[in-house]
N, C-alpha and C positions, 0 to 999 in steps of 0.2 A: 316688038316684044323685047323685054329686058333679059339680059343674060344672068345666069346664076352666079352670084359672087364667088370668088376664089375661096373664101373662108368656109362657105357651105360645102364645097367640094372636099376641102381638107378635113372637115369634120366627118363627112361620109367615109373618106378613105381611112381615117383614124379608127372609126368604128369597125370597118371591114377588117383592117389589119388586126385589131384587138380580138375580134371573133376568130380569125385565123390563128393567132398566137395561142388563144385559149384552146382551140382544137388540137394544136400540136402538143401543148403541154399536158392536157388533161385526158386525151383519148388514147386508147391502146391499140385500136385497129389500124393497120397500116394504110388501108384505103382512105380512112377518114383523115389520117395524118397527111397523106399526099394531097387530098382535097383542100385541107387547111393551108398547106404550103402554097398551093395554087391560088387560093383566096388572098393570101398575103401578097403574093406577086402581083395579082391583078389590082389590089388596092394601091400598090406603089405605082403601077402603070397608069391608073386613073389620076393619081396625084401629079405624075409627070405631064400627062396630057393637059390637065387643068392649068397647071403652072405655065406650060408653053403657050396655051391659048390666052391666058391672062397677060402674058408679056408679048404676045404677037409674034412668036417665033415658031418655027417648024421643027427645030432640033429635038425637042422633047417627044414629038410624035414619031420621028424617025427612030429614036432610041427605043421607044415602046414597040415599034415594028420589029426590030431586031430582038428585043427581049421576048416577044411572043414566039418567034421562031426557035429560040433557045428553049423556051418553056415547052414547046411541042416535043422537042427531043428529050427533054427531062421527063415528060409524061410517059413517053414510049419506054424509056429505060426503067422508070419507076414501076410501070405495070409489068414489065418483064420480070423485075425482081419480086413483085407480089406473086406472080404465077409460080416462080421458082420456090418461094417460101411455102406457098399453098401445096405444091406437089411434094415437097420434102417433109413438111410437118403436118399438113392437113388443117392448119389454122393460120391466121394472119395477125397474131398479136405482136406488138413491138417488143415485148419482153422476151419472146422466144427467138428473136432474130440472132441474138448472141450465141445461140446453140449451134448455128449453122457453120461454125468454123470447122475446118478439116475436111 
């Protein structure tokens, strides 16, 4: 069975990154913004794994492993912030976050 060419993987990751960037820039709900950031991170991770596989190296996959562990911590902190915003304001709009100072 033939492997998928690297160019196809890079097109897929470009599309995923674009959808994630559009979600960050266009949406106002904090949860959707966090999911969009995760989508962008996973697009980069797929590109790293595809490039590492195309070049026959393992370093890209190791970097993605460490990146996923950092992403898990980022999700935990992000969800804690969303809960704090929800408890204090009763909504999770990005525009309302600047009100939380003080």
